[in-house]
Legacy VTK file of the C-alpha trace (Angstrom):
# vtk DataFile Version 3.0
C-alpha trace
ASCII
DATASET POLYDATA
POINTS 250 float
0.081 0.066 -0.134
1.167 3.529 -0.798
1.524 6.054 2.008
-1.629 8.023 2.857
-1.325 11.742 1.373
-2.353 13.159 4.932
1.523 12.274 6.297
3.129 14.772 3.575
0.671 17.151 4.585
1.539 16.560 8.373
5.060 17.093 7.293
4.901 20.163 5.266
2.243 22.098 6.861
2.519 20.916 10.741
5.965 19.591 11.649
8.549 21.658 9.487
7.463 24.880 10.779
7.932 23.987 14.722
11.018 21.462 13.913
13.177 23.918 11.666
14.691 27.114 12.850
17.326 28.756 10.631
20.358 26.881 11.048
19.226 24.176 13.646
16.697 21.992 14.654
14.553 23.397 17.483
14.067 22.153 21.005
10.795 20.761 20.042
12.487 18.568 17.653
14.812 17.458 20.242
11.880 16.500 22.382
10.511 14.705 19.606
13.401 12.709 19.246
13.219 11.492 22.875
9.327 11.329 22.625
9.758 8.547 20.005
12.429 6.739 21.895
10.670 6.718 25.074
7.219 5.622 23.489
8.691 2.479 22.173
11.330 1.417 24.923
8.769 1.500 27.665
5.924 -1.062 28.150
4.625 -2.999 25.176
6.593 -1.098 22.475
5.778 1.714 19.924
2.096 2.258 20.854
1.513 5.848 21.432
0.640 5.224 25.033
3.004 7.988 26.256
0.510 10.329 24.664
-2.724 8.571 25.083
-2.022 7.349 28.736
-0.237 10.766 29.479
3.010 8.940 30.564
4.531 12.364 30.177
3.529 13.116 33.588
5.955 10.362 34.864
9.191 11.645 36.260
11.278 9.531 33.634
9.482 11.339 30.860
10.001 15.101 32.356
10.155 17.546 29.763
7.932 15.768 27.218
4.635 17.219 28.158
4.742 20.165 25.442
5.525 18.009 22.500
3.083 15.248 23.537
0.266 17.670 23.784
1.469 19.307 20.304
1.738 15.840 18.434
-1.629 14.720 20.124
-3.472 17.872 18.631
-1.879 17.274 15.122
-2.543 13.618 15.243
-6.609 14.310 15.920
-6.750 17.218 13.703
-5.466 14.778 10.748
-7.197 11.622 12.313
-3.888 9.679 12.422
-2.741 7.232 15.191
-0.524 8.715 18.256
1.982 5.800 17.753
2.443 6.660 14.169
2.270 10.563 14.899
5.014 10.063 17.601
7.597 7.734 15.155
6.916 9.871 11.851
7.700 12.999 14.078
10.607 11.557 15.546
12.204 10.627 12.110
11.034 14.222 10.906
12.805 15.796 13.693
16.107 13.987 13.138
16.172 14.598 9.564
15.546 18.419 10.328
18.898 18.462 12.486
21.904 19.179 10.193
23.419 15.865 8.969
20.511 14.083 10.444
19.438 10.813 8.624
17.100 8.189 9.301
16.193 4.856 7.284
12.571 3.768 6.573
9.598 5.583 8.246
6.568 3.500 8.864
2.866 3.765 9.715
0.301 1.492 10.563
0.790 0.781 14.226
-2.125 -0.089 17.008
-2.829 2.597 19.607
-3.073 1.691 23.432
-3.904 3.535 26.238
-2.323 1.178 28.755
0.184 3.059 30.916
3.807 2.041 30.460
5.961 1.876 33.780
8.379 4.589 33.525
10.921 2.418 35.539
11.090 0.454 32.064
13.345 3.337 30.611
16.907 3.527 31.205
18.225 5.622 34.328
21.407 7.459 33.942
22.017 6.586 37.663
22.157 2.805 36.879
25.171 0.682 36.293
26.646 0.776 32.812
26.544 -3.108 32.430
22.650 -3.105 33.402
21.874 -0.493 31.215
23.403 -2.256 28.174
21.350 -5.433 29.710
18.131 -3.746 29.083
18.765 -2.668 25.737
20.021 -6.422 25.082
16.706 -7.796 26.308
14.856 -5.648 23.729
17.162 -7.026 20.976
19.629 -4.308 20.538
23.498 -4.822 20.533
26.256 -3.135 22.003
26.849 -1.283 18.894
23.243 -0.345 18.749
23.411 1.054 22.269
26.653 3.054 21.318
24.632 4.319 18.019
21.528 5.402 20.045
23.525 7.246 22.586
24.891 9.404 19.829
21.397 11.257 19.667
22.773 13.151 22.664
24.848 14.931 20.047
21.841 17.258 19.728
20.551 17.050 23.401
20.249 19.634 26.354
19.820 18.504 30.067
17.411 20.257 32.136
16.501 18.157 34.870
19.512 15.914 36.001
21.100 18.825 37.289
18.803 21.759 37.305
21.537 24.288 38.223
23.040 23.580 34.976
19.567 23.733 32.846
20.067 23.976 29.098
23.737 22.545 29.230
24.635 20.688 26.131
26.010 17.177 25.933
28.619 18.357 23.150
29.984 21.673 21.662
27.716 21.495 18.880
24.141 20.992 20.049
21.089 20.684 17.323
23.976 19.164 15.001
23.649 15.487 14.211
27.328 14.627 14.318
29.708 12.745 16.091
31.463 15.256 18.302
29.555 13.869 21.513
31.501 10.609 21.003
35.049 12.217 21.507
33.805 14.829 24.344
32.340 12.016 26.502
35.742 10.174 26.309
37.845 13.311 27.209
34.875 14.607 29.353
35.079 17.889 28.032
31.521 19.008 27.082
29.279 21.441 29.081
27.766 18.633 30.629
28.606 14.698 30.641
26.323 12.068 31.758
28.463 9.596 34.247
26.557 6.957 32.594
27.295 7.760 28.889
31.142 7.601 30.088
30.672 4.349 31.854
28.878 2.600 28.946
31.542 3.769 26.547
34.033 2.039 28.646
32.343 -1.212 28.427
34.661 -3.710 26.573
31.562 -4.856 24.288
30.902 -0.972 23.650
34.226 0.474 23.450
35.260 -0.448 19.907
31.869 0.965 18.324
32.697 4.151 20.570
36.037 4.593 19.441
35.110 4.478 15.686
32.215 6.757 16.089
34.552 9.274 17.479
36.031 9.634 13.968
33.537 8.311 11.642
30.359 10.298 10.927
29.107 7.858 8.328
29.739 4.764 10.229
27.812 6.221 13.191
25.018 7.327 10.838
24.584 3.938 9.461
24.746 2.272 12.619
22.227 4.824 14.037
19.983 4.185 11.104
19.838 0.515 11.925
19.396 0.571 15.447
16.796 3.555 15.134
14.634 1.133 12.750
14.782 -1.625 15.506
13.726 1.045 17.792
10.448 2.097 15.818
8.952 -1.208 15.255
9.337 -2.644 18.813
6.188 -4.532 20.099
4.675 -4.665 16.483
3.740 -8.135 15.507
4.995 -9.254 12.340
7.466 -6.169 12.450
7.450 -3.758 9.304
5.163 -6.802 7.294
1.887 -4.878 8.650
3.059 -1.564 8.264
3.169 1.046 5.381
6.607 2.757 4.194
6.198 6.698 4.558
9.513 7.727 4.275
8.815 9.662 0.897
6.543 11.800 2.960
9.462 13.234 5.255
11.186 16.222 4.129
LINES 1 251
250 0 1 2 3 4 5 6 7 8 9 10 11 12 13 14 15 16 17 18 19 20 21 22 23 24 25 26 27 28 29 30 31 32 33 34 35 36 37 38 39 40 41 42 43 44 45 46 47 48 49 50 51 52 53 54 55 56 57 58 59 60 61 62 63 64 65 66 67 68 69 70 71 72 73 74 75 76 77 78 79 80 81 82 83 84 85 86 87 88 89 90 91 92 93 94 95 96 97 98 99 100 101 102 103 104 105 106 107 108 109 110 111 112 113 114 115 116 117 118 119 120 121 122 123 124 125 126 127 128 129 130 131 132 133 134 135 136 137 138 139 140 141 142 143 144 145 146 147 148 149 150 151 152 153 154 155 156 157 158 159 160 161 162 163 164 165 166 167 168 169 170 171 172 173 174 175 176 177 178 179 180 181 182 183 184 185 186 187 188 189 190 191 192 193 194 195 196 197 198 199 200 201 202 203 204 205 206 207 208 209 210 211 212 213 214 215 216 217 218 219 220 221 222 223 224 225 226 227 228 229 230 231 232 233 234 235 236 237 238 239 240 241 242 243 244 245 246 247 248 249
């Protein structure tokens, strides 16, 4: 089946205006990337429950209320599912960041209103090995985890240390680049998550991490593969039941 035309409309009329600023992707775009990860990783998978069950009220999802309400309104205006809206917006946001790349972007998920436990999400205070184990349990490899953490390249923190709210994880926030990897290793960013450093030093992660510090293309390819796995978590039959809407993105 071909992608319903509504997704091109959503892309052009709703998402581009709120995700693109002059040279960078906006704070709302960065929230949308985080939202896409959080909806899929917790509970039954990519089911829209973060919006439908208002999981943004959970402490683990602090900072996602604004984007959740915005995407809910867009989805209801255009009569599309929240799970698809979240993933389409996440892909759109990544592409909007300079150097951002995604692979296939699908629609056709089934929405759920069953609340996923916030404790399913990775906790930056947890030991590195337990965080890796959490990803492996969902079908990810150590390389996938290293690649997904590169999304912190565009990120700023607000709640880990409120006294440094807005501090960036690397010198080029808003750019989808590999500066982050080297700055974790050397601990030279405005803000460093202890868990990122600890994960980077795990024997199974270190080779990929070291490669990504100098290889933008290698990281991009690894990220695309890991992100595609993420966006179909919990979907029976994987992509076979979904429709490819990649061409509706910018």
